[in-house]
N, C-alpha and C positions, 0 to 999 in steps of 0.2 A: 401512494410510488408506481410506477408502471413500467412495462416496457416492453420492447419492439424491438423486435429484429428483418434484420436489412442485407439481403444478397445482391453481390452486383458480379453474374461471372465473368466478366467483361477485364476486369482488376488481380480479384482477392481470388487465391481457390478458397473462402472458407464462409461459411455464415456465421453475421453478427449480433449479440441478444445488447443494448443499448437501453440505457437510460432514461424515461424520459425526459426527462429536460435534459440528457443530454444535448451540448449545441451543432452535434453532430445529427441525431434526432429529429429535435422538436417538433417529440409528440407525431413521432413519423410522420411529415412533413419533407424532411432534410431541410441541408442549407441553401440546395439550388433551390431557389424560389423561381426562375421562370424554365426549366426545363419538362420537358415532357415528358408525361406518367410510366414509368416502365422504361424510360431510357439511358438513363444510370442507374439502374437498379431500380427495388423493388422492396418498402419499407411493408411488413405483416404486425395488425397487432388492434389491438392492444392487450396483454397478458397481463393479470394481477400480481404475478409471482414470474423471478425468474424458472424455477421447472419445469414450470405450465409452457412457456417456451421453449425450455431446452425436450418437452416430450412433446409441444404439436413439430416442432423441428422433425426430430427422431420417429414420429407416425406419419406426418407430413410428407417432408420436401428433405427429405437429405439425400443428398446426391450422390454418386460416387468418388470418394474421393476426396468427399470436401469435409472437412471439420468445422467445430462450432468454433466457436472464439465470442472474446470479450472487448466491447472497444476499451479503447483500450485509454481517454481521455475519462470514460464515468467507472468503469470497474465494473458492471455490477453485481 
């Protein structure tokens, strides 16, 4: 199992971690097939461990006021 990070600053003030097989994630491709890349958020990954995804967020993309969240559907 692997993990991906999703960030869309226009929708929610957090960065979400998903399992790769999540229907919203679909191995970092997302569920919107015909969207312009980066238009509705950005997927980052693949991470082999959830802890690695968390560390990546903390070290590289943690934005002021943003929290780390976990997908409510796949709840990694």
